[in-house]
C-alpha positions in Angstrom: 153.7 137.7 -60.9 151.6 140.8 -61.5 149.3 138.9 -63.9 148.6 136.4 -61.2 147.7 139.1 -58.7 145.4 140.8 -61.2 143.5 137.5 -61.8 143.1 137.0 -58.0 141.7 140.5 -57.7 139.2 139.9 -60.4 138.1 136.7 -58.7 137.5 138.6 -55.5 135.6 141.5 -57.1 132.3 142.1 -55.4 129.0 141.5 -57.2 127.4 144.6 -58.6 125.3 146.5 -56.1 122.4 147.1 -58.5 121.1 145.2 -61.5 118.5 146.3 -64.1 115.6 143.8 -64.4 114.2 143.5 -67.9 111.6 141.3 -69.7 111.2 140.8 -73.4 108.8 143.8 -73.5 109.6 146.0 -70.5 112.3 147.4 -68.3 110.7 146.3 -65.0 113.0 148.1 -62.6 116.2 147.9 -60.5 117.3 145.2 -58.1 119.5 146.5 -55.3 121.6 144.2 -53.1 120.8 144.9 -49.5 122.7 142.6 -47.2 121.6 139.1 -48.1 118.4 140.2 -49.8 117.7 141.9 -53.1 115.2 144.8 -53.0 113.2 145.7 -56.1 112.4 149.3 -57.3 109.9 149.3 -60.1 110.5 151.6 -63.1 107.4 150.6 -65.0 103.8 150.9 -63.7 103.0 147.3 -64.5 105.4 146.2 -61.8 104.3 148.6 -59.0 102.9 145.6 -57.1 106.4 144.4 -56.5 107.9 147.8 -55.7 109.9 147.8 -52.4 109.6 144.0 -51.9 112.7 142.0 -50.9 113.7 138.7 -52.6 116.3 136.1 -51.7 118.0 136.4 -55.0 117.9 138.2 -58.3 116.7 135.0 -59.9 113.7 134.9 -57.5 112.9 138.5 -58.4 113.1 137.7 -62.1 110.7 134.8 -61.7 108.3 137.1 -59.8 108.5 139.8 -62.5 107.9 137.2 -65.3 104.9 135.7 -63.4 103.4 139.2 -62.9 103.8 140.1 -66.5 102.3 136.8 -67.6 99.3 137.3 -65.3 98.7 140.8 -66.6 98.9 139.6 -70.2 96.4 136.9 -69.4 94.0 139.4 -67.9 94.1 141.4 -71.2 92.8 138.4 -73.2 89.1 137.7 -73.5 87.5 134.3 -73.8 84.4 133.7 -75.9 81.6 131.3 -74.9 83.6 128.3 -76.4 86.6 129.2 -74.3 88.7 130.5 -77.2 91.0 133.3 -76.5 91.0 136.5 -78.5 92.4 140.0 -77.9 90.0 142.9 -78.0 92.7 145.1 -79.7 92.9 142.8 -82.8 91.3 144.1 -85.9 88.6 142.3 -87.9 89.5 139.0 -89.5 89.9 139.3 -93.3 88.3 136.8 -95.7 90.1 135.5 -98.7 89.2 138.6 -100.8 90.8 140.9 -98.3 87.4 142.3 -97.0 86.7 142.7 -93.4 83.1 141.4 -93.7 81.9 138.1 -95.0 80.4 138.0 -98.4 76.6 138.2 -98.6 74.9 135.1 -99.9 
């Protein structure tokens, strides 16, 4: 009988009051349950635009964090005149000989 009661108690356990929100690259912040809403507290400067905002669910907050991170990553890319994307932090392209400059003709 005690095993059955323990299982019922586990089923009724409340959801955690706070959840850490992470992406593949950053710890974005903390999601805190506030009544029916979830309020976000940013722990990384990239996500300050979302700090203090309320969301209907943790999943909605995760989508907003992912969208913001993708938008910021896209801003860091530069397009050349042909529309090709390159990153300014990448080093020079090496030719087949391992040199950074093309061979003189």
